[in-house]
C-alpha positions as CSV (number, residue, x, y, z in Angstrom):
1,X,104.4,80.7,106.8
2,X,101.2,79.8,108.6
3,X,101.6,78.7,112.2
4,X,103.5,75.4,112.0
5,X,102.1,72.2,113.3
6,X,104.5,70.0,115.3
7,X,103.4,66.5,114.5
8,X,105.1,65.1,117.6
9,X,102.8,67.1,119.7
10,X,99.7,65.5,118.1
11,X,98.4,62.1,118.9
12,X,98.4,60.3,115.5
13,X,98.5,56.8,114.2
14,X,101.2,55.6,111.7
15,X,98.5,55.5,109.1
16,X,97.5,59.1,109.8
17,X,101.2,60.2,109.6
18,X,101.4,58.5,106.2
19,X,98.4,60.3,104.9
20,X,99.9,63.6,106.1
21,X,103.3,62.9,104.6
22,X,102.3,64.0,101.0
23,X,101.5,67.5,102.3
24,X,105.2,67.8,103.4
25,X,106.6,66.8,100.0
26,X,108.3,69.5,97.8
27,X,106.5,69.9,94.5
28,X,107.5,73.1,92.9
29,X,110.4,73.3,90.4
30,X,112.5,76.4,89.9
31,X,110.9,76.9,86.5
32,X,107.4,76.7,88.0
33,X,108.3,79.2,90.7
34,X,109.8,81.5,88.1
35,X,106.6,81.2,86.0
36,X,104.3,82.2,88.9
37,X,106.6,85.0,89.9
38,X,106.7,86.4,86.3
39,X,102.9,86.3,85.8
40,X,102.5,88.1,89.1
41,X,105.2,90.6,88.1
42,X,103.5,91.4,84.8
43,X,100.1,91.9,86.4
44,X,101.5,93.9,89.2
45,X,103.2,96.3,86.7
46,X,100.0,96.6,84.7
47,X,97.6,97.1,87.7
48,X,99.9,99.5,89.3
49,X,100.1,101.6,86.2
50,X,96.3,101.5,85.5
51,X,95.4,102.3,89.1
52,X,97.8,105.2,89.3
53,X,97.2,106.9,86.0
54,X,93.9,105.9,84.4
55,X,91.9,108.6,86.1
56,X,94.6,111.2,85.6
57,X,95.0,110.4,81.9
58,X,91.3,110.4,81.2
59,X,90.5,113.7,83.0
60,X,93.8,115.6,82.2
61,X,94.3,114.5,78.6
62,X,91.1,113.0,77.3
63,X,89.3,116.0,78.9
64,X,86.6,113.9,80.5
65,X,84.3,115.8,82.8
66,X,85.0,114.8,86.4
67,X,81.4,113.9,87.1
68,X,81.2,111.9,83.9
69,X,84.3,109.9,84.9
70,X,82.8,109.2,88.3
71,X,79.5,108.0,86.8
72,X,81.4,105.8,84.3
73,X,83.3,104.1,87.2
74,X,80.0,103.6,89.0
75,X,78.4,101.9,86.0
76,X,81.5,99.8,85.3
77,X,81.6,98.6,88.9
78,X,78.0,97.5,88.8
79,X,78.5,95.7,85.5
80,X,81.6,94.0,86.9
81,X,79.7,92.7,90.0
82,X,77.2,91.0,87.7
83,X,79.8,89.7,85.4
84,X,81.9,88.4,88.2
85,X,79.0,86.1,89.3
86,X,79.0,84.5,86.0
87,X,82.7,84.2,85.7
88,X,83.1,82.7,89.2
89,X,80.5,80.0,88.5
90,X,82.1,79.1,85.2
91,X,85.6,79.0,86.5
92,X,84.7,76.8,89.6
93,X,82.9,74.3,87.4
94,X,85.6,74.2,84.6
95,X,87.3,70.8,84.3
96,X,89.7,70.4,81.3
97,X,92.7,68.3,80.4
98,X,94.8,71.4,81.0
99,X,93.2,72.0,84.4
100,X,90.6,74.3,85.8
101,X,92.5,77.5,85.9
102,X,95.1,77.5,83.1
103,X,92.6,78.0,80.2
104,X,91.8,81.4,81.7
105,X,95.4,82.5,81.3
106,X,94.8,82.7,77.5
107,X,91.1,82.9,76.6
108,X,90.3,86.4,78.1
109,X,93.7,87.9,77.0
110,X,92.4,89.7,73.9
111,X,89.7,91.5,75.9
112,X,91.9,93.1,78.5
113,X,94.6,93.9,75.9
114,X,92.0,95.8,73.7
115,X,90.4,97.5,76.8
116,X,93.8,98.5,78.2
117,X,94.9,100.0,74.8
118,X,91.6,102.0,74.6
119,X,91.9,103.4,78.1
120,X,95.2,105.1,77.3
121,X,94.3,106.3,73.8
122,X,92.8,109.7,73.1
123,X,90.9,109.7,69.8
124,X,90.0,113.1,68.2
125,X,86.2,112.8,68.7
126,X,83.5,114.8,70.3
127,X,83.1,115.1,74.1
128,X,80.2,112.6,74.1
129,X,82.1,110.3,71.9
130,X,85.0,110.3,74.4
131,X,82.6,109.4,77.2
132,X,81.4,106.4,75.3
133,X,84.9,105.5,74.3
134,X,86.0,105.6,77.9
135,X,83.0,103.6,79.1
136,X,83.6,100.9,76.5
137,X,87.3,100.7,77.3
138,X,86.8,100.3,81.1
139,X,84.0,97.7,80.6
140,X,86.0,95.6,78.1
141,X,89.1,95.7,80.3
142,X,87.1,94.8,83.4
143,X,85.4,91.9,81.5
144,X,88.7,90.4,80.4
145,X,90.1,90.7,83.9
146,X,87.1,89.1,85.5
147,X,88.2,85.8,83.8
148,X,91.9,86.3,83.6
149,X,92.1,87.0,87.4
150,X,91.5,83.3,87.8
151,X,95.3,83.0,87.6
152,X,95.3,84.3,91.2
153,X,93.6,81.0,92.2
154,X,96.7,79.1,91.1
155,X,98.4,79.9,94.4
156,X,95.8,77.8,96.2
157,X,96.1,74.8,93.8
158,X,99.8,74.7,92.8
159,X,100.9,72.6,95.8
160,X,99.2,70.8,98.7
161,X,102.1,71.7,100.9
162,X,101.0,74.7,102.9
163,X,104.6,75.6,103.9
164,X,105.7,75.5,100.3
165,X,102.6,77.6,99.3
166,X,103.4,80.2,101.9
167,X,107.0,80.3,100.9
168,X,106.0,80.9,97.3
169,X,103.7,83.8,98.5
170,X,106.7,85.4,100.3
171,X,109.0,84.9,97.3
172,X,106.4,86.4,94.9
173,X,105.7,89.4,97.2
174,X,109.5,90.1,97.2
175,X,109.9,90.1,93.5
176,X,106.6,91.9,93.1
177,X,108.4,94.9,94.5
178,X,110.1,95.3,91.2
179,X,106.7,95.6,89.6
180,X,106.3,99.0,91.3
181,X,109.5,100.4,89.8
182,X,108.5,100.6,86.2
183,X,105.3,102.6,86.8
184,X,107.3,104.8,89.2
185,X,109.5,105.9,86.3
186,X,106.5,107.2,84.3
187,X,106.5,110.7,86.0
188,X,110.3,111.1,85.2
189,X,109.7,110.5,81.5
190,X,106.5,112.6,81.3
191,X,108.4,115.5,83.0
192,X,111.7,115.3,81.1
193,X,111.0,114.1,77.6
194,X,108.6,116.9,76.6
195,X,111.3,119.4,77.8
196,X,114.0,117.6,75.7
197,X,111.8,117.4,72.6
198,X,108.8,119.6,72.1
199,X,107.3,117.1,69.6
200,X,106.8,114.6,72.5
201,X,103.7,115.1,74.6
202,X,102.9,113.8,78.1
203,X,99.9,112.1,76.5
204,X,101.9,110.0,74.1
205,X,104.3,108.9,76.9
206,X,101.4,107.6,79.0
207,X,100.1,105.8,76.0
208,X,103.5,104.2,75.2
209,X,104.0,103.0,78.7
210,X,100.5,101.5,78.7
211,X,101.1,99.5,75.5
212,X,104.5,98.3,76.8
213,X,103.1,97.0,80.1
214,X,100.1,95.3,78.3
215,X,102.5,93.4,76.1
216,X,104.7,92.5,79.0
217,X,101.8,91.2,81.1
218,X,100.5,89.2,78.1
219,X,103.8,87.5,77.4
220,X,104.3,86.5,81.0
221,X,100.7,85.2,81.2
222,X,101.3,82.9,78.2
223,X,104.6,81.7,79.7
224,X,102.9,81.0,83.0
225,X,100.1,79.0,81.4
226,X,102.6,76.5,79.9
227,X,104.9,76.2,82.9
228,X,102.6,75.6,85.9
229,X,100.6,72.7,87.2
230,X,97.5,72.4,89.4
231,X,98.0,69.8,92.1
232,X,95.4,70.2,94.9
233,X,92.7,67.5,94.3
234,X,89.3,68.9,93.4
235,X,85.8,67.6,93.4
236,X,84.9,65.8,90.2
237,X,82.5,67.3,87.7
238,X,79.8,65.0,88.9
239,X,80.4,66.0,92.6
240,X,80.2,69.7,91.6
241,X,76.9,69.1,89.9
242,X,75.6,67.6,93.1
243,X,76.5,70.8,94.9
244,X,74.1,73.6,94.2
245,X,75.1,77.2,93.8
246,X,72.9,78.1,96.8
247,X,74.7,75.4,98.9
248,X,78.0,76.8,97.9
249,X,76.9,80.4,98.8
250,X,75.7,79.1,102.1
251,X,79.1,77.6,102.8
252,X,80.7,80.9,102.0
253,X,78.3,83.0,104.1
254,X,78.8,80.7,107.1
255,X,82.6,80.7,106.7
256,X,83.6,83.0,109.6
257,X,87.3,83.3,108.6
258,X,86.3,84.2,105.0
259,X,83.8,86.8,106.2
260,X,86.5,88.4,108.2
261,X,88.8,88.5,105.1
262,X,86.1,89.8,102.9
263,X,85.2,92.6,105.4
264,X,88.9,93.5,105.8
265,X,89.5,93.7,102.0
266,X,86.3,95.7,101.6
267,X,87.6,98.4,104.0
268,X,91.1,98.3,102.6
269,X,89.7,99.1,99.1
270,X,89.0,102.6,100.2
271,X,92.8,103.2,100.2
272,X,92.4,103.4,96.4
273,X,90.9,106.8,96.6
274,X,94.1,108.1,98.1
275,X,96.1,106.3,95.4
276,X,94.0,107.8,92.6
277,X,94.9,111.3,93.9
278,X,98.6,110.7,93.8
279,X,99.2,112.3,90.4
280,X,97.1,115.3,91.4
281,X,99.1,115.7,94.7
282,X,102.5,115.6,93.1
283,X,101.6,117.8,90.2
284,X,99.7,120.5,92.1
285,X,100.8,120.3,95.7
286,X,104.5,119.8,95.1
287,X,104.8,121.4,91.7
288,X,106.2,118.5,89.7
289,X,105.1,115.0,88.8
290,X,108.8,113.9,88.9
291,X,108.7,114.3,92.7
292,X,106.6,111.1,92.7
293,X,109.5,109.1,91.3
294,X,112.0,110.8,93.7
295,X,109.7,109.8,96.5
296,X,109.2,106.3,95.2
297,X,112.9,105.7,95.0
298,X,113.1,106.0,98.8
299,X,109.7,104.8,100.0
300,X,110.1,101.6,98.1
301,X,113.4,100.6,99.7
302,X,112.0,99.5,103.1
303,X,109.6,97.1,101.3
304,X,112.6,94.8,100.4
305,X,113.2,94.5,104.1
306,X,109.6,94.2,105.1
307,X,108.9,91.1,103.0
308,X,111.2,88.9,105.1
309,X,110.1,90.7,108.2
310,X,106.5,89.8,107.3
311,X,107.4,86.2,106.9
312,X,109.0,86.2,110.4
313,X,106.0,88.0,111.9
314,X,103.6,85.5,110.4
315,X,105.7,82.6,111.6
316,X,105.9,84.0,115.1
317,X,102.4,85.5,115.6
318,X,100.3,84.0,112.8
319,X,98.8,85.7,109.9
320,X,95.8,87.0,112.0
321,X,97.8,88.9,114.5
322,X,100.2,90.2,111.9
323,X,97.3,91.7,109.9
324,X,95.9,93.4,113.1
325,X,99.2,94.9,114.0
326,X,100.1,96.1,110.5
327,X,96.6,97.6,109.9
328,X,96.5,99.6,113.1
329,X,100.1,100.8,112.5
330,X,99.0,102.1,109.1
331,X,96.1,104.0,110.6
332,X,98.3,105.8,113.2
333,X,101.0,106.6,110.6
334,X,98.6,108.1,108.0
335,X,96.7,110.1,110.7
336,X,100.0,111.6,112.1
337,X,101.3,112.5,108.6
338,X,98.0,114.2,107.7
339,X,97.9,116.3,110.9
340,X,101.5,117.5,110.4
341,X,100.8,118.4,106.8
342,X,102.8,118.3,103.6
343,X,104.6,121.6,104.1
344,X,105.6,121.9,107.8
345,X,108.5,124.1,106.8
346,X,106.9,127.3,105.6
347,X,103.5,128.6,104.6
348,X,103.6,126.8,101.3
349,X,105.5,123.8,99.9
350,X,107.6,126.1,97.7
351,X,108.9,128.1,100.7
352,X,111.3,125.3,101.6
353,X,110.9,122.8,98.8
354,X,113.7,120.4,99.6
355,X,112.9,120.2,103.3
356,X,109.2,119.7,102.7
357,X,109.9,117.0,100.1
358,X,112.2,115.2,102.5
359,X,109.5,115.3,105.1
360,X,106.9,114.0,102.7
361,X,109.2,111.2,101.6
362,X,109.9,110.3,105.3
363,X,106.2,110.4,106.2
364,X,105.1,108.3,103.3
365,X,107.9,105.8,104.0
366,X,106.6,105.3,107.5
367,X,103.0,105.0,106.2
368,X,104.1,102.4,103.6
369,X,105.9,100.0,106.1
370,X,102.8,97.8,106.5
371,X,102.1,97.5,102.7
372,X,104.2,94.3,102.1
373,X,103.3,92.9,105.5
374,X,99.6,93.0,104.6
375,X,100.3,91.7,101.1
376,X,102.0,88.6,102.6
377,X,99.6,88.0,105.5
378,X,96.6,88.9,103.4
379,X,97.2,86.2,100.9
380,X,98.0,83.7,103.6
381,X,94.7,84.4,105.5
382,X,92.7,84.0,102.2
383,X,94.4,80.6,101.6
384,X,93.7,79.6,105.2
385,X,90.0,80.6,104.8
386,X,89.7,78.4,101.7
387,X,91.4,75.5,103.5
388,X,88.8,76.1,106.2
389,X,86.0,75.8,103.7
390,X,87.4,72.5,102.3
391,X,87.9,71.2,105.9
392,X,84.3,72.0,106.9
393,X,82.4,71.3,103.6
394,X,84.7,69.2,101.5
395,X,85.0,71.6,98.5
396,X,87.0,74.5,97.3
397,X,85.0,77.2,95.6
398,X,87.9,79.6,95.0
399,X,86.3,81.3,92.0
400,X,82.9,81.7,93.7
401,X,84.7,82.9,96.8
402,X,86.5,85.4,94.6
403,X,83.1,86.4,93.2
404,X,81.7,87.1,96.6
405,X,84.8,89.0,97.6
406,X,84.4,90.8,94.3
407,X,80.9,92.0,95.2
408,X,82.2,93.7,98.2
409,X,85.3,94.9,96.4
410,X,83.2,96.2,93.6
411,X,80.9,97.9,96.0
412,X,83.9,99.6,97.6
413,X,85.3,100.3,94.1
414,X,82.0,101.8,93.0
415,X,82.1,104.2,95.9
416,X,85.8,104.9,95.7
417,X,85.7,105.3,91.9
418,X,82.7,107.6,92.1
419,X,84.2,109.4,95.1
420,X,87.6,110.0,93.5
421,X,85.9,111.7,90.6
422,X,83.4,113.6,92.7
423,X,86.1,114.9,95.1
424,X,87.6,116.7,92.2
425,X,84.2,118.2,91.3
426,X,83.7,119.3,95.0
427,X,87.0,121.1,95.1
428,X,86.4,122.6,91.6
429,X,89.4,121.0,90.0
430,X,89.8,122.0,86.4
431,X,92.7,120.5,84.5
432,X,95.2,123.1,83.1
433,X,97.4,122.4,80.1
434,X,99.8,124.5,78.1
435,X,99.8,125.0,74.4
436,X,101.3,121.5,73.7
437,X,98.7,119.9,76.0
438,X,101.0,119.1,78.9
439,X,99.7,119.4,82.5
440,X,100.2,122.7,84.4
441,X,100.1,122.9,88.3
442,X,97.4,124.8,90.1
443,X,97.9,126.9,93.3
444,X,94.4,127.3,94.9
445,X,95.0,126.6,98.6
446,X,91.5,125.2,99.1
447,X,91.9,122.8,96.3
448,X,95.4,121.8,97.5
449,X,94.2,121.1,101.0
450,X,91.3,119.0,99.6
451,X,93.8,116.9,97.6
452,X,95.9,116.4,100.7
453,X,92.9,115.3,102.8
454,X,91.9,112.7,100.2
455,X,95.6,111.6,99.9
456,X,95.8,110.7,103.7
457,X,92.5,110.4,105.5
458,X,90.9,107.6,103.5
459,X,94.1,105.4,103.5
460,X,94.2,105.9,107.3
461,X,90.6,104.7,107.7
462,X,91.1,101.9,105.3
463,X,94.2,100.5,107.2
464,X,92.6,100.9,110.6
465,X,89.4,99.1,109.7
466,X,91.3,96.4,107.9
467,X,93.2,95.6,111.1
468,X,90.1,95.6,113.3
469,X,88.3,93.2,111.0
470,X,90.7,90.4,111.9
471,X,89.6,90.3,115.5
472,X,86.8,88.2,114.0
473,X,89.2,85.8,112.4
474,X,89.3,82.4,114.2
475,X,92.1,80.5,112.5
476,X,95.0,80.4,114.9
477,X,96.3,78.2,117.7
478,X,94.9,74.7,118.3
479,X,92.0,75.2,115.8
480,X,94.6,75.8,113.0
481,X,96.6,72.7,114.0
482,X,93.5,70.6,114.0
483,X,92.4,71.9,110.6
484,X,95.7,71.2,108.9
485,X,95.9,67.6,110.1
486,X,92.3,66.7,109.4
487,X,92.4,68.4,106.0
488,X,95.5,66.4,105.0
489,X,93.6,63.2,105.9
490,X,90.6,64.2,103.7
491,X,92.8,65.1,100.7
492,X,94.7,61.8,101.0
493,X,91.4,59.9,100.9
494,X,90.3,61.9,97.8
495,X,93.6,61.2,96.0
496,X,93.3,57.5,96.8
497,X,89.7,57.4,95.5
498,X,90.7,59.2,92.3
499,X,93.6,56.9,91.7
500,X,91.3,53.9,92.2
501,X,88.9,55.3,89.6
502,X,91.7,56.0,87.2
503,X,93.1,52.5,87.5
504,X,89.7,50.9,86.9
505,X,89.2,53.1,83.9
506,X,92.6,52.0,82.5
507,X,91.7,48.4,83.0
508,X,88.4,48.8,81.2
509,X,90.2,50.5,78.3
510,X,92.6,47.7,78.1
511,X,89.9,45.0,77.7
């Protein structure tokens, strides 16, 4: 859905038109589209669950000290930043008979399966032992994901047709919505099942869901590995060796569109602090974790409308302007909801529980309208920035780019992970449980107001700064049209050269 190029409006020779033609061909089969969608679906489910409940599980049920949790996240983020450098370089320089990316669907799978299992297990060991257990779990999971996340690069390599690529992004983002429904059911089960059977604990339900989603993600990853192809021509192994790491880094640092994308994603990462406080908000501020699911049933509905709206917005205004509009809208919405508060009907939420819940649902629905718009436009601008690098410098360092993005993301994650734990320390949050070990709501007004502030203010700032960052993004209008046409010419030349080399090699083998 990038701004379309009308070939008739460009002065091109017949030869140039022929070279451009391969970029307009349809490459993706229904099975291949399904494979990509399913891999994304599995990972969306898993990441949604981990992001929403990891902190809550470890503090509430594993009984980790809030400061200890904050420090573990800080350590893990620093480790991930170092590891991502290595993984990015390895992935970029990988050339196998199966492709560059596909081996990383399978190889790191055991690591993130083991790490994910450990994160949602609560062994009966000492407090210090639980700190070590949690640290090992988070590090192993992060290590596995550093390599497995190479699958995200498939979107930039699965087809040389930019319109087909952008359509796949839109389709994926639509079906991705269903990846939020399964995690949203967790609060229902953790609320109702312990009441129906006293032998079932909240802790065991979280653990069961974690294992289910780990297995689901793994099965889809394996299916995707065997049902997708990489088609965008890459530099040969020899050409990659001629390009130093420093030169590749220089190309990234001087890539203005990419810098804008990295900066935007850095700011947007701070929204995660609000996300990590969700379980605390629903349990303590509203009195029931199940309110999260009730809210999710309504707030998720507009997303199904917003995906096709996002596609139309990108087509009309371009990914850049769409990102600016959606980001600033999110800032205004979150700020307004925070100022009104979560219980405008009465002195406390419980005074008019139904009316207050309706207001919270309405407010969060409005705040969530930009989510899918930014998901669609955000992936498109990243793809455009990579195309820009290939256009300017002749190579695509997707994995190294992901590494550089990762540095800033990890920096933000280090701060947000530490901050999400320290906020609980600052407001003197102490997890309360009943005799079975199930979570019990708290009522301290100062603590509740602190949770509400974290829930709204950081997401507001994250969205606003995300939108402002794209003022620096130059890919739009005539520059975009020029890039698409000239890049198509370069790729056609590379394909012709590779075909010539292959034919000569075949002739030599036949002699």
